[in-house]
C-alpha positions as CSV (number, residue, x, y, z in Angstrom):
1,M,-15.6,-3.3,-34.1
2,S,-14.8,-6.7,-35.5
3,G,-17.5,-8.8,-33.6
4,D,-19.6,-8.8,-30.4
5,R,-17.7,-11.4,-28.1
6,M,-15.5,-10.5,-25.2
7,M,-12.0,-12.5,-24.7
8,I,-10.3,-12.8,-21.5
9,Y,-6.6,-13.6,-22.6
10,G,-4.6,-15.3,-19.9
11,A,-7.6,-16.7,-18.6
12,Y,-5.5,-19.2,-16.2
13,G,-3.7,-16.4,-14.7
14,Y,-4.6,-15.4,-11.3
15,T,-6.2,-12.4,-12.1
16,G,-7.6,-14.1,-15.3
17,E,-9.3,-16.7,-13.4
18,L,-11.0,-14.4,-11.1
19,A,-12.2,-12.9,-14.2
20,V,-13.2,-16.2,-15.1
21,R,-14.8,-16.8,-12.0
22,E,-16.9,-13.5,-12.0
23,A,-17.7,-13.8,-15.8
24,K,-19.6,-16.8,-15.0
25,A,-21.0,-15.9,-11.8
26,A,-22.7,-12.9,-13.9
27,G,-23.8,-15.2,-16.5
28,L,-21.6,-14.0,-19.1
29,E,-19.8,-16.3,-21.5
30,P,-16.5,-14.9,-22.6
31,V,-14.2,-16.6,-24.9
32,L,-11.2,-17.9,-22.7
33,A,-7.6,-17.6,-24.5
34,G,-4.0,-18.2,-23.7
35,R,-1.0,-20.0,-25.0
36,S,-1.7,-23.5,-23.3
37,A,-4.9,-25.3,-24.2
38,D,-4.6,-27.7,-21.2
39,K,-4.5,-24.5,-18.7
40,L,-7.2,-23.3,-20.3
41,A,-9.4,-26.2,-20.3
42,A,-8.6,-26.8,-16.6
43,V,-9.6,-23.3,-15.9
44,A,-13.1,-24.0,-18.2
45,A,-13.6,-27.1,-16.3
46,R,-13.3,-25.4,-12.7
47,W,-15.5,-22.7,-13.3
48,A,-17.0,-22.5,-16.6
49,P,-17.8,-25.7,-18.3
50,G,-19.0,-25.6,-21.8
51,L,-17.4,-22.0,-22.5
52,E,-15.1,-21.7,-26.0
53,I,-11.2,-21.9,-25.1
54,R,-8.6,-20.6,-28.1
55,A,-5.2,-21.5,-27.5
56,V,-2.9,-19.0,-29.0
57,G,0.6,-17.5,-28.8
58,L,1.1,-13.8,-28.9
59,D,4.3,-14.8,-31.0
60,D,2.2,-15.9,-34.0
61,A,0.5,-12.8,-35.5
62,A,-1.4,-14.9,-38.1
63,A,-3.1,-17.4,-35.5
64,L,-3.6,-14.0,-32.9
65,D,-5.4,-12.3,-35.8
66,A,-7.8,-15.3,-36.5
67,A,-8.6,-16.0,-32.6
68,L,-9.6,-12.2,-32.7
69,K,-11.7,-12.3,-35.9
70,D,-15.0,-12.2,-34.0
71,I,-14.0,-10.5,-30.9
72,G,-15.1,-7.2,-30.1
73,V,-13.2,-6.5,-26.9
74,V,-10.3,-8.4,-25.3
75,L,-9.2,-8.2,-21.6
76,H,-5.9,-8.6,-21.5
77,C,-4.8,-10.3,-18.3
78,A,-1.3,-12.0,-19.4
79,G,1.8,-9.9,-17.9
80,P,4.2,-8.6,-17.6
81,F,2.6,-6.1,-20.1
82,S,5.8,-4.8,-20.9
83,D,6.4,-7.7,-22.6
84,T,3.1,-8.7,-24.0
85,S,0.9,-5.7,-24.6
86,R,2.5,-4.6,-27.5
87,P,1.8,-7.8,-29.9
88,M,-1.8,-7.8,-28.4
89,V,-2.4,-4.2,-29.1
90,Q,-0.7,-4.7,-32.7
91,A,-3.4,-7.5,-33.3
92,C,-6.5,-5.5,-31.9
93,M,-5.7,-2.8,-34.0
94,R,-5.6,-5.2,-37.1
95,T,-8.7,-6.7,-36.4
96,G,-10.4,-4.0,-35.0
97,T,-10.8,-5.2,-31.0
98,H,-10.9,-3.0,-28.6
99,Y,-8.1,-3.3,-25.6
100,L,-8.5,-3.5,-22.1
101,D,-5.7,-4.3,-19.9
102,I,-4.9,-4.8,-16.2
103,T,-1.3,-3.6,-16.2
104,G,0.1,-0.8,-13.7
105,E,3.4,-0.3,-15.4
106,M,4.3,3.2,-16.4
107,A,6.3,2.4,-19.4
108,V,3.0,0.6,-21.0
109,F,0.6,3.3,-20.4
110,E,3.2,5.8,-22.0
111,A,3.8,3.5,-24.9
112,L,0.0,3.2,-25.5
113,A,-0.5,6.8,-25.3
114,R,1.7,7.4,-28.1
115,K,-0.4,5.3,-30.1
116,D,-3.6,7.4,-29.9
117,G,-3.5,8.4,-33.5
118,E,-2.7,5.1,-34.8
119,A,-5.7,3.7,-32.8
120,K,-8.0,6.5,-33.7
121,D,-7.6,5.4,-37.2
122,A,-8.2,1.8,-36.9
123,G,-11.4,3.0,-34.5
124,V,-9.9,1.2,-31.8
125,M,-9.9,1.9,-27.8
126,L,-6.7,1.5,-26.0
127,L,-7.8,1.3,-22.3
128,P,-4.9,-0.1,-20.3
129,G,-5.1,-0.4,-16.4
130,I,-8.8,-1.3,-16.0
131,G,-7.9,-2.8,-12.6
132,F,-6.5,-1.9,-9.2
133,D,-4.7,0.5,-8.3
134,V,-5.4,2.4,-11.7
135,V,-8.9,2.6,-11.5
136,P,-9.5,4.4,-8.1
137,T,-6.8,6.4,-8.5
138,D,-7.4,7.4,-11.7
139,C,-11.1,8.4,-10.5
140,M,-9.6,10.2,-7.7
141,A,-7.4,12.3,-10.0
142,A,-10.3,13.6,-12.3
143,R,-12.5,14.2,-9.2
144,L,-9.9,16.3,-7.7
145,A,-9.3,18.4,-10.9
146,A,-12.7,18.8,-11.4
147,K,-12.9,20.1,-8.0
148,L,-9.7,22.7,-8.7
149,P,-9.4,23.6,-12.2
150,G,-5.9,25.0,-12.5
151,A,-4.4,22.9,-10.3
152,T,-0.5,22.7,-10.4
153,H,0.1,19.9,-8.1
154,L,-1.3,16.6,-7.4
155,E,-0.6,13.6,-5.0
156,L,-2.0,10.3,-5.1
157,A,-1.8,7.1,-2.3
158,F,-3.4,4.0,-2.1
159,S,-3.7,1.8,1.1
160,S,-4.4,-2.1,1.1
161,V,-5.6,-3.6,4.0
162,G,-5.5,-7.7,4.2
163,G,-5.8,-9.3,1.0
164,G,-2.1,-10.1,-0.3
165,T,-0.1,-10.2,-3.7
166,S,-0.2,-12.2,-6.8
167,Q,2.9,-14.1,-8.4
168,G,2.0,-11.9,-11.6
169,T,2.3,-8.7,-9.5
170,L,5.5,-9.8,-7.7
171,R,7.4,-10.8,-11.1
172,T,6.4,-7.4,-12.5
173,A,8.0,-5.6,-9.4
174,V,11.1,-7.5,-9.4
175,Q,11.6,-7.2,-13.2
176,N,11.8,-3.1,-12.6
177,L,13.4,-3.3,-9.4
178,H,16.7,-2.0,-10.7
179,K,14.6,1.2,-12.4
180,G,14.3,3.1,-9.2
181,G,11.4,5.5,-8.4
182,A,9.6,8.0,-10.5
183,V,7.4,11.3,-10.5
184,R,6.3,13.8,-12.9
185,V,7.6,17.4,-12.8
186,D,6.4,20.1,-15.0
187,G,4.5,17.4,-17.4
188,A,7.6,15.1,-17.5
189,I,8.6,12.1,-16.0
190,K,11.6,12.2,-13.8
191,L,13.5,9.4,-12.5
192,V,14.4,9.5,-8.8
193,P,16.1,7.1,-5.9
194,P,13.9,4.4,-4.7
195,A,11.5,5.6,-1.7
196,H,12.4,9.0,-2.8
197,L,9.5,10.5,-0.7
198,V,7.8,9.6,2.6
199,K,4.8,11.1,4.5
200,E,2.0,10.4,6.9
201,I,-1.5,10.2,5.6
202,D,-4.9,9.9,6.8
203,F,-6.8,7.3,4.2
204,G,-10.2,8.6,5.6
205,D,-10.3,6.3,8.4
206,G,-8.4,8.2,11.3
207,A,-5.2,6.5,11.3
208,L,-2.1,8.1,10.1
209,R,-0.2,5.7,7.9
210,S,3.5,5.6,6.4
211,A,3.4,5.9,2.7
212,V,6.4,5.9,0.3
213,S,6.7,7.4,-3.3
214,I,6.5,4.8,-6.1
215,P,6.9,4.5,-9.9
216,W,3.7,3.4,-10.5
217,G,1.8,3.8,-13.5
218,D,-0.7,6.5,-12.1
219,V,2.2,8.9,-12.7
220,S,1.5,8.3,-16.4
221,T,-2.6,7.9,-16.2
222,A,-3.3,10.9,-13.9
223,F,-1.3,13.4,-16.3
224,H,-3.2,12.1,-19.1
225,S,-6.5,12.3,-17.4
226,T,-6.0,15.8,-15.9
227,K,-3.0,17.5,-17.5
228,I,-1.7,18.7,-14.0
229,P,1.8,18.8,-14.8
230,N,3.6,17.8,-11.2
231,I,2.4,14.2,-9.6
232,T,3.6,12.1,-7.0
233,V,2.2,8.5,-6.0
234,Y,2.6,7.0,-2.8
235,M,2.0,3.6,-1.2
236,S,1.4,2.9,2.3
237,A,4.0,0.6,3.6
238,P,5.6,0.0,7.3
239,P,8.6,2.0,8.3
240,K,10.5,-1.3,8.1
241,L,9.7,-1.6,4.2
242,I,10.4,1.9,3.5
243,R,14.0,1.3,5.3
244,G,14.4,-1.9,2.8
245,M,13.4,-0.1,-0.3
246,R,15.9,2.9,0.8
247,L,18.4,0.1,0.9
248,V,18.1,-1.1,-2.6
249,R,19.6,1.9,-3.8
250,L,22.8,0.4,-2.7
251,I,22.5,-2.8,-4.7
252,R,20.2,-1.5,-7.7
253,P,22.4,-2.2,-10.6
254,V,22.8,-5.8,-9.4
255,L,19.0,-6.4,-9.1
256,G,18.6,-5.9,-13.1
257,L,21.5,-9.0,-13.9
258,G,20.0,-12.1,-15.2
259,P,21.0,-14.6,-12.6
260,V,19.4,-12.3,-9.6
261,Q,16.2,-12.0,-11.5
262,S,16.1,-15.7,-12.2
263,F,16.7,-16.3,-8.2
264,L,14.0,-13.9,-7.4
265,R,11.4,-15.2,-10.2
266,S,12.2,-18.6,-8.8
267,R,11.6,-17.7,-5.0
268,I,8.3,-15.9,-6.1
269,A,7.0,-19.2,-8.0
270,A,7.5,-21.0,-4.8
271,G,4.9,-19.1,-3.1
272,P,1.2,-18.7,-3.0
273,R,-0.3,-17.9,-6.4
274,G,-2.2,-14.8,-4.7
275,P,-4.6,-14.3,-1.9
276,D,-7.1,-16.8,-1.4
277,D,-11.1,-16.2,-1.3
278,A,-11.2,-15.5,2.4
279,Q,-8.1,-12.9,2.2
280,R,-9.6,-11.0,-0.8
281,E,-13.0,-10.9,1.0
282,R,-11.5,-9.5,4.1
283,G,-9.3,-7.2,2.1
284,V,-10.0,-3.2,1.7
285,S,-8.6,-0.7,-0.3
286,R,-8.5,3.0,0.5
287,V,-7.0,5.7,-1.6
288,W,-6.5,9.4,-0.8
289,G,-5.7,12.3,-3.0
290,A,-4.5,16.1,-2.7
291,A,-4.4,18.7,-5.3
292,W,-3.4,22.4,-5.0
293,D,-2.4,25.2,-7.3
294,D,0.1,28.1,-7.4
295,E,-2.4,30.7,-5.3
296,G,-2.3,28.0,-2.2
297,H,-6.0,26.5,-3.0
298,T,-6.1,23.0,-1.9
299,V,-8.7,20.2,-2.2
300,T,-8.7,16.8,-0.9
301,D,-10.7,13.5,-0.6
302,T,-10.7,9.7,0.3
303,L,-12.3,6.5,-1.2
304,Q,-13.0,3.4,0.0
305,T,-13.2,0.3,-2.1
306,V,-12.9,-3.7,-2.4
307,E,-9.7,-5.7,-2.1
308,G,-7.2,-5.0,-5.3
309,Y,-7.7,-8.3,-7.3
310,T,-11.6,-8.5,-6.7
311,L,-11.7,-5.0,-8.0
312,T,-9.7,-5.8,-11.0
313,A,-11.6,-8.7,-12.1
314,R,-15.0,-7.0,-11.9
315,S,-13.7,-3.6,-13.4
316,G,-12.2,-5.5,-16.3
317,L,-15.5,-7.4,-17.0
318,L,-17.7,-3.9,-16.5
319,A,-15.3,-2.3,-18.7
320,A,-15.6,-5.0,-21.4
321,N,-19.5,-4.9,-21.0
322,K,-19.8,-1.0,-21.7
323,V,-17.5,-1.8,-24.9
324,L,-19.8,-4.0,-26.0
325,A,-22.9,-2.0,-25.5
326,G,-21.4,0.8,-27.9
327,G,-19.3,2.5,-24.7
328,A,-16.0,2.5,-26.3
329,K,-14.1,5.9,-27.3
330,P,-11.4,5.2,-30.1
331,G,-7.9,6.1,-29.2
332,F,-5.7,5.8,-25.7
333,Q,-8.1,6.3,-23.0
334,T,-7.6,5.8,-19.1
335,P,-10.4,4.9,-16.9
336,S,-11.7,8.3,-16.0
337,M,-11.5,9.5,-19.9
338,A,-13.4,6.7,-20.8
339,F,-16.1,6.3,-18.2
340,G,-15.7,9.3,-15.8
341,A,-14.7,10.0,-12.3
342,D,-17.6,8.0,-10.9
343,Y,-16.9,4.9,-12.8
344,V,-15.5,3.5,-9.6
345,L,-18.7,3.9,-7.9
346,E,-20.3,1.5,-10.4
347,L,-18.4,-1.3,-8.5
348,D,-19.8,-2.4,-5.5
349,G,-18.3,-1.5,-2.0
350,S,-17.0,1.9,-3.4
351,R,-17.5,5.2,-1.9
352,W,-15.9,8.6,-1.5
353,G,-15.3,10.0,1.6
354,P,-14.2,9.3,5.1
355,T,-14.7,5.6,6.8
356,A,-15.4,4.2,10.2
357,P,-12.2,4.5,12.1
358,P,-10.5,1.4,12.8
359,S,-11.3,-0.9,15.7
360,P,-9.1,-0.5,18.4
């Protein structure tokens, strides 16, 4: 490890700024970093006057190495991570800095898993996805695998009640619209049409909700954590949205074209940065999971935790502190591989099992 300090890179993005706020509230003093000095200074002035800022772009390898020279762990919050993770990871391995990020992009997990040996040789931990929804679903996957060793099938699902979606999350979703869906079959990732599967799920509060299969990062992380070969991930969604996702099948090739992408990104930029404080405080996240084996044995469980962006900011800082305290495992890690299936319970507001039914 190259130093004993923490860096938040992308500190003026929506989630990066939340992490700065949480850090200040916890009495932490991370280095704030990103491409724009002016935006970094504005975030520091709002939430954490006196914190050091380092303006550096990911396209300047020498400057990035210099910025990381005394940093023990970086919490990388600047997406889309399919574009930004590679240069930061390479810099971390050159400087001996442990790497955390908040991605949910399946391709990023797979790419970093292939760097496991290189990271071990460098003595660096690569832990992508240390936020929502990967932390709760990965902990769920590990919990179910421990309950049923030899499971051959795993289904995971999450439901977000209240809260909202940040511009960064939406930009990433738009960037991948034309790629369709994905599941894992016999250990391999298989591409499928958008909204390939739909089912009704009780997330532990007694209410059935429609959920649709999605190609999120959990298709990758749950396999690396459990080795269960068949995995499907669902997101709760109203029937109208599911119908819209299926209509996307007809125009999917067009969605990847430059003009269409530019138009969609402009619409996102015109909206709110993300949920406000009141929305995040009201928000609740629920996770459901089921695993079964070829003999017909089945285990299920549910989990309730806090709103997704709040969880992401707090989890990123908790993980960074664990790393600085000597808790890093070199090589590619998932949240449960690094910190155990009950890691999510270290975040206030998380608990396994059913919750009270919804108000009438």
